[in-house]
C-alpha positions in Angstrom: -29.8 -24.4 9.7 -29.1 -20.9 10.0 -31.5 -18.1 9.8 -31.4 -16.5 6.7 -31.6 -12.7 8.4 -29.2 -13.7 10.7 -26.9 -14.6 6.9 -27.7 -11.7 5.4 -27.1 -9.6 8.8 -23.8 -10.8 9.0 -22.9 -10.8 5.4 -24.0 -7.0 5.4 -21.8 -6.4 8.5 -18.8 -8.6 6.8 -19.7 -6.4 3.5 -19.2 -2.8 5.4 -16.3 -4.1 7.6 -14.9 -4.6 3.9 -15.8 -1.1 2.8 -14.0 0.3 5.6 -11.5 -1.7 5.2 -10.9 -0.3 2.0 -11.7 3.5 2.7 -9.3 3.3 5.5 -6.4 2.4 3.4 -7.4 5.0 0.6 -7.4 7.5 2.9 -3.9 6.1 4.4 -2.6 5.7 0.7 0.3 3.4 -0.2 2.2 1.9 -2.7 0.0 -1.3 -3.9 -0.8 -1.9 -7.6 -4.4 -1.7 -9.3 -3.3 -5.6 -9.7 -2.3 -6.3 -5.5 -5.7 -4.7 -4.7 -7.3 -6.4 -7.1 -5.7 -10.1 -6.1 -6.2 -9.3 -2.3 -9.6 -8.1 -3.0 -10.7 -11.5 -4.7 -8.3 -13.9 -1.9 -10.3 -12.7 0.2 -14.0 -12.6 -0.5 -13.0 -15.9 -2.2 -12.0 -17.0 1.8 -15.1 -15.5 2.8 -17.1 -17.3 0.4 -15.3 -20.5 1.2 -16.0 -20.3 4.8 -19.9 -19.1 3.9 -20.3 -22.5 2.2 -18.5 -24.3 4.8 -21.2 -22.8 7.6 -23.9 -23.4 5.0 -23.6 -27.2 4.9 -23.2 -27.7 8.3 -25.8 -29.1 10.6 
């Protein structure tokens, strides 16, 4: 089973990467609606949570 501290560090790294991605997109500007952004973020988080759940179930 993975070390809890390693998982926490990985989570923080992924969250920081997401923050950086979002901030870069905001700086760049774009034509996405608030709803499109919300849906994209939710999809990314769902994928991340599914990946994390699969990792914690693996022997």
